[in-house]
N, C-alpha and C positions, 0 to 999 in steps of 0.2 A: 542678779539676773535670774530669770525663771528657768528652771531645768525641766526638760520634757523627756519623755520616754522615746527611745529610738531602738530600732532593730537592725542589727548589722550582719551582713554576710561578707566575711573577709575574702573568700574565694571569688565572689562576684564583684567585690568592691562597692556593694550597695548599702545605702543608708535609707531607712524608711521609718515613718511614724505609724505605719499600719502593719500590724503583725501578720495579717493574712494576705498582704499584697504579694509577697514572694517568700521563698524560704529564707531563714535567717539562723545565725549561730549564736549571737550574743545580744543581750539586752543591756542598754546603758541609759543613764540619766545625764543629759548634757545641755549646756546653753547653746544658743545660736552660734556664738564665736567658737566654741569647742567643736561643734559639728563642721563649721567652715574649715577649721584646722585639720580635722580628720579627713574631710573630703580632699584637701590639698595633698595629704599624705597618700591617699588612694590614687589620686591623679598622677602623682610622681611615680608611684609603683607601676601604674599602667604603662606609663611612658618607658620606664626602665625595662619592663617586661618585653615590650616590643623591640627595644634596642637589643636585648638579649636574644630574642628570636632571630633577628637578622645576623647577629654575630655567630649564632650557632651554625649557620650555613658555611662558615669558614672555620672549621674545627682545628685550628692550629694551636689554640691555647685551651688547656683544660679549665673547667669551671672554677676550681679553687685557686687557680693562678691568675684568673682574669679579674683585674681590679674593677672593671665596669660592673661586675656582679655585686660589689660591695654596696652600691647605691640601692639596689633592690633589696638586698638582705637587711640593710640598715632601716630602710623604709618599712619593711615588714615588722621589724622589731619595734619601731616607733608606733606603728599601728597597734600591735599587741599591747604595748605598754599603756597607751592611751585608753584602749578598750578596757584593760584591766582596771585602771584608775577610775574610770567612769562607770564600770559595770556593777550590776547587782551581785548579790552573794553567789548565785548560781554561776554567773559569768566568771567571777573571780575564782571560784572553786574549779571550774572547768579549765581555765588557763593554768592554774597552779598544777593541776593533775597532769597536764600535758608535759610539764617540766621544761618547756622551751624558754621560759622567762626567768629561771632561777637567778640569773645574774643581774636582772633588771628590776625584779620585784623586791621591795624593801622588806 
């Protein structure tokens, strides 16, 4: 399959083939199937984020004790791992420098 260049904004959950369309944080090379999978991860995170928003209005469980937050955290780690694996050298260096993926990066 042919790989294309994509520009990713993790905070916005956006994926674009145009570098000037919006702000972006990471550049990756991916197939159509890989982009579909990354979009599914972003969509799951968006849904989990909204669920967390509604739960935050009933503050009887602290964040680190709320198992529902695991879905969002795991989704974020999956997205970072996938972006790292598909990323260019600058993307990989940036993610390594953040130190958030030390346990997931080989």
